[in-house]
C-alpha positions in Angstrom: -0.2 0.0 0.3 3.1 2.6 0.1 4.1 5.1 2.5 2.1 5.0 5.5 3.2 8.4 6.6 3.1 9.8 3.1 -0.9 8.5 2.4 -1.5 10.5 5.8 0.1 13.1 4.4 -1.3 13.4 1.2 -5.2 13.2 2.5 -4.4 16.0 4.4 -2.9 18.1 1.8 -6.1 17.3 -0.5 -8.5 18.3 2.0 -6.2 21.6 2.7 -5.9 22.0 -1.0 -9.7 22.2 -1.2 -10.1 24.4 2.3 -10.9 21.5 4.3 -9.3 21.7 7.9 -8.6 19.7 10.8 -10.9 21.3 13.8 -8.1 20.1 15.8 -4.9 21.4 13.6 -3.6 25.1 14.4 -3.6 27.4 11.1 -1.6 29.7 11.7 -4.2 31.3 8.7 -7.7 32.2 8.7 -9.5 29.8 6.6 -12.8 30.2 4.8 -13.5 26.3 4.3 -15.0 23.6 6.3 -13.9 21.5 9.1 -13.3 18.0 10.0 -13.1 16.7 13.4 -11.7 13.6 12.7 -10.0 10.9 10.0 -11.2 7.3 10.1 -8.3 5.1 9.0 -10.6 2.5 7.0 -9.3 -1.0 7.9 -10.8 -3.7 5.9 -10.6 -5.4 2.1 -8.3 -8.2 3.7 -7.1 -8.4 -0.2 -4.9 -5.4 -0.1 -3.2 -5.9 3.1 0.0 -7.9 4.0 -0.8 -11.3 5.1 1.5 -10.6 8.2 -0.3 -8.8 10.9 2.9 -7.1 12.9 3.1 -5.5 9.4 -0.2 -4.5 8.9 -0.5 -3.1 12.5 3.0 -1.0 11.9 1.5 0.5 9.0 -1.8 1.4 11.1 0.6 2.7 13.5 2.7 4.9 11.4 -0.8 6.5 9.5 -1.5 7.0 13.2 1.9 8.8 14.4 1.6 11.3 11.1 -2.2 12.1 11.5 -1.3 12.8 15.4 1.7 14.8 14.3 -0.5 16.9 12.2 -2.8 17.2 14.7 -5.2 15.5 13.5 -7.9 13.2 15.5 -7.9 10.0 14.2 -10.5 7.3 14.3 -10.4 3.3 13.2 -13.0 2.3 11.0 -13.4 -1.6 10.2 -15.6 -4.7 11.8 -14.2 -7.6 13.3 -14.9 -9.6 10.4 -11.6 -7.5 9.0 -10.1 -6.2 12.1 -9.2 -10.0 12.7 -7.6 -11.0 9.9 -5.7 -7.9 8.8 -4.5 -7.0 12.4 -4.5 -10.3 14.0 -7.0 -8.7 17.1 -4.7 -6.4 18.0 -5.1 -4.3 20.9 -3.2 -1.7 19.7 -5.4 0.7 19.1 -8.4 0.6 21.6 -7.5 4.7 22.6 -8.8 5.4 19.4 -12.6 6.2 18.9 -14.1 3.3 16.6 -16.8 3.6 13.8 -18.1 0.1 13.5 -20.5 -0.9 10.8 -23.4 -2.7 12.1 -24.5 -4.6 9.3 -25.7 -7.5 11.0 -27.8 -4.8 13.2 -25.8 -6.0 16.5 -24.5 -3.0 18.1 -20.8 -5.3 19.0 -17.5 -5.9 17.4 -18.3 -9.5 17.8 
């Protein structure tokens, strides 16, 4: 998937270029655009990820680190059926908000 920090930088730059700024990032110039509160890292599509859980966790961590460095609030968008095979069920990101799609109409990660 390439460089995780660059992906985060490219996303933030793209949003900025369209006057869409993080509501929490400090900005020395006055912005007339829209603000977003959080960027969600989409962790799904097992075919797009490495077969190595540790490589995937490291990739996500680098994205999180870069976002935090840029002053962006980060959340994780995933489901258990995607998270487990991609990260091995890692709890490394438990302090970040989870946006869980409830396709099964059950408000749980199981």
